[in-house]
N, C-alpha and C positions, 0 to 999 in steps of 0.2 A: 893747675887751672889758671892761676894768675899769669904765669909765664906764657901759657898758651894764648890767653886773651891778648897780652901785649904783642905777641907775634902776629896774631890775627888782625889786631888794630893797625899795626904799622904796615903790614903787607897788603891789607885789603880794605878794611873798613874806612880808614882815613882818606882813601881815594874815591869813595862812593859818596853820593849825595847824602848829606847828613839827615834830612827828613826821611829819605827812603830807608836808611839804616835804622832810624828810630822805629818806623812802622814794622820793619822786619823783626827787630829784636823784641818789640812789644808783642807782636803776633806769636813769637816763640814762647814768651812768658804765658800768654793767655792759653795757648795750646797745651802747655805742660800742666797748668793749673786746672784745665778742664778734664784731665785724666783722673779718675777716682783714686784718691789716696796719695797723689803726687804732691800736691801743695802741703798737706800735713807732714809728709815725709821731709820735704825741703825745709819746712819750718823747724822741724826737730833738729835737723842737721845744721842749718844756717842761722836760725833765730837766736836772739839774745837769751842766754840761759844762765849767765853768771848772776848770782844774787846781788852783787854790787851794782848791777846795771838798772835795777828797778827804780823807777822815778814816779813820784806822785805829782800830778798836775791836773788842773781843771776838775778836781774831784774824781779823777780816774787814776788807775795804776797802769803805767806804761812799762812794758817788759824791758825796754831799752830806750835811751834818750835820742837815738838817731832815727829820724824819719825821712821819708821821701818827700821832697818839696813839690809844690804844685807845678804843673806844666808837663809832667810826664804822662799822667793819665788824666787827660782833660775831661773825659766823659764817663768816668767811673766804670770803665770796662773790665778791669781786673784788679781791684784793690787786694784781693786775697793772694793772687799770684805775685804781686809786687811785695807784699808783706812777707811772703815765703822766701824772698831773697835775703831776708835777715833784718828788715827794717822794723823798728819798734812801733811805728805808725805810718800811715800813708795819708797824704793830703791830695785830694783830687781837684781838678779845675785848672784854670779859671773857667767857671761856668757863668754864662750870661742868661738873662731872662728869655732871650729869643735866639734861635739858631743863627749862626753866621759862619761864613767860610774862612774868615781871616784875610790876611793880606796876600797879594799875589806871590806865587813861587818864582824863584827860590827865596826862602825866607829863614833858613836855618844854616849856619855856617860854623865850622871849627877853626879856631886859631890855635893850631897844635903847639906852636912854639911858646904860646902863652898859657897852655892848658886851659883854654877858655872857649866859650861858645858865644856867638852873636846870633840873636834871633829877633825877628820882627813878625812873629806869628800872627799877632793881632787878635788874640782870644778866639781862635777857631774852635768851635765846639757845637754840639748838637742842641743846645738850649736846655734850660733847667727842667722843663716838663719831661723831656725824654730821659734825661739823666736821673730824675727822681723815679721814673717808672723802672729804669734799669736797676737802681739800688733797691727798690721795693721787691724785686724778684731775685735779688742776689741770694744764692743758696750757700749753705755751709757756714762755718765759723767766720764771723766778721772781724776784721782787724780794727784797731782803733783808727777812726776815720775823721780827718779834717775836710771841710768843704770850703773851697775858696770861690768867692763870687765877685763878678765884675760888671761893668756897665756895657750894655749893648752899644755897638759903635754908632748906630743911627739914632740912638736916643739923645735928644737935646739935653744939655747940662741941667737945665731947670727941672727936667723930669727924671734925673738920675736917682733921687731917693726912692721913687716909686719903682723904678727898674730893679734896683737892688732888693727892695722889699719883696717883690714878686718871687725872685729866686730864693730868698731867705724863707719865705712861707712854704714854698714847694719842697725845699731840701732839708729843713730843720730836723725832721724826725729821723733822718739817716746819719746825722752828724754827731760826733763827740765834741767837736768845737767848730765854729764857723769863722771865716776870715773875710773881711771886707778889703778887697784889693783896689787901692786907689793909686798905685805906684808903678804900673807898667808903663813904659815909654811908648808902647806901640798902638795905643788907642788915643787919637787926638783929643787933647784937653783933659785926659783922665787925671794926670798928675796935679792939675789945678784943684782937684777935689781934696787934696791933702791940706789945703789951707783950712784953718780952724773954722772960719765962718761958713765954709761949704761942707766941711766934714761933719760938724755937729748935727745939722738937720738930717744928713744922710744916715748917720749912726742911729739917731732917734727913730727914723723911719724903719730901719731894719729891726730895731728893738720892738717896735709896735707889731711888726709882722711876726716876729718870733712869739710874742705874747698871744697874738691872735691864733697862731697855729698850735698853741698849747705847750710851747717850749720857751717860756720866758726866762728860764734859768740856763739855757744853753750858753756855754762860754763863747763870748764874742771878742774877736781880735781885729786889729787893723794891721795891714802890711804896708811898710813905708819904704821910700826910695833912699839909696845911699847918697844921692845928690842933694838932699835937703841941707840947707845951712844949719849950723849948730843950734841957732836960736829957734829954728822951725822944728828941729828934733825935740827941743825942750817943750815947745808949744804943743806938739802932738802928745808927748808924755803927760802934760798937764790936762789936756783934753781927755785922754784915755782914763785918767783918774777921776775927773769930774763926771764923766759919763759911765763910770763903773764898768769899764771894759775889763775882760779877764787878762788881756795882755797885748803885746805888740810883737810882730814878726819883723826882724831886722836882718837883712834887707832884701829888696828886690834887685833887679839888674840895674846897671849903670849906663848912662849915656856918655860917660867920660871915655876918652881914648888915650889918656896919659900913661906913659911908662910901659907901653907895649913893646915886646920883642919883635913882633910881626912888623914888617916895614909899613910905613904910613901909606904908601901908594896902594898896597894890597888891601889895607883896611878901608881906605876910601872907596875902592872899587866894590867892596862888599855892601856899602851903603849904610843907611841908618838902622838902628835897632838897639836892643839892650844887651849889654855884655855881662856874662856870668863867668864864674870860675876863679882861678888864682888871682887875676888882677883886682878882684873885688875884696880880697882878704883883709887888707889893712883898713880900708874905710869902713867896711861892715863891722869890724871889731871896734873901731872908734865910736860908731853910732851906738853899738850895743853898750859899751862902757858908759856913754853919756846917758842913755836911758836908765841904766842901773843906778847911776849916781843921782839922777833926778827923781826916780820913783822908788828906789830901794826895793823892798820885797813886795810892794803893793801891786806890782804888775808882774805877771809871768812873761818872761822874755823867751822868744824862740829865735835862735841865731841861724842865719843862712847866708851864704856868700863866701866862696873861697875855701870851704872846708874840704880838704883833701886827705888828711891823715887823722889818726887818733889824737896826735898832739894838737892839731888845729881845733878839733872838737873840745879837747880838754881846756884849751885857752879860752874858748867861748864860754864854757861852763864856769870856769873860775872868774870870768868877767861878768857873770850874772845871768847866763842863759840856763834855764831849766831843761829845755829841749833844744836840739840842733837838727838841721835838715841839710840834705845834699841833693844834687841833681847832676851837675857837671862832674862831680867826683865819681859818680857811678859811670858816666860815659867814658871817662878816661881810666877808671880803675877796674871796670868789669864787674861781672855778677857776684864775685866774692868780696867786693869792696865793703858792703855793709858789715859783713861778718868780721873783716879785718879791723874795721874801725871800732866796733863794739868790743872785740877781744882786747884791742889795745887800750880802750878806755877802762876796762875792768882792771887791767894790769896797772895802769896809772893810778887808779883809785886806791888799789891796795898798797902800792909803793909810797903813796903820799900819806898813808895812815888813816884813810877814811873808810868807814864801813859801807857807805853808799855813795855813789856819784852825786846824789842829791845833796849830800852834806858839803860838797865842795862848791856849790853854786854861790857865786859872788865873792869867793875867797880873796880875790886880788883887788877888789874895790870896796869892800866893807869888812866889818869885823864880826859878821854873823856866822861865818863858816869857820869852824875850828876842827882840826884833825883830832882823832882819838889819841890818847896818851901814848899808845904803842902801835907800831905798824901792824896792820891786820894781815894775817897770812891765810 
């Protein structure tokens, strides 16, 4: 299947419009999941099943540490189908308070030489009211679900806290954790909300909305950009601790174009947007390590950015991530990619002498993670 996908990708998919391929592939996932019995069968075959992969986070038990990052299923159309591909959890969104079409097309591009994707989607989604209605009527077993919320483009910055709060109030009851996204480069001014003086009131507004909806204890996270200066990363970590957030997702896409194999002229022609995939690998790991060194075990860290292999995921876990996420890895790796990563993680956990992948969290940056005395077989 993996070889077949690579042949299909190189011969056909890479030559098609990236957003069209996304819609077609997601439609196939939804169609398969809609057939009675198919999603459970897929999950039994592809889902994380090795006992070493079980992770405890946010008061929940995750069957595996690898989840699907926000951006693939913006409107909560088929979390079950995506989980059936082998993900331990699925994060939907980014969802905004009001429906919006996003930026003009084309707005999604592949940089194949760099194993990267450039997007300027602009939070295109159907709005939190409709997404909440869809999740309310979702049938069958529910996967562990993260809900990622952002600011409606036309909402003025001074009204951003209320905008986020409205989505939080509508979606809280369907989430296992909620993410405040202030780090996409594709909504004008959004990244300015990462500054502590703007982020603090926004987070408090979301907290109040969660309490009003009866979900005051819902784990709340913030997703940050890789382009933050180190001192700003520290400031966000300190803020997350002072506001009693559950964790931080590191990181979103980057606006940097340094070190790309794709020629500069081609990249310039594609225009602005956030870059995901392999070029993000080094900086995302640096941000993750800095967060762990700053906050220790007091924050649950979720790593995303440049994760392509089990070794990449393992490095993130040892650097302090309890959970990891992928999106671009799925695009280039194909539908069996989640299963390969989870299977590889289980093998790495055993070979390192840990009984659980959770025991390795932070092993490379602090002294809390210790292997068992003898390798586990």
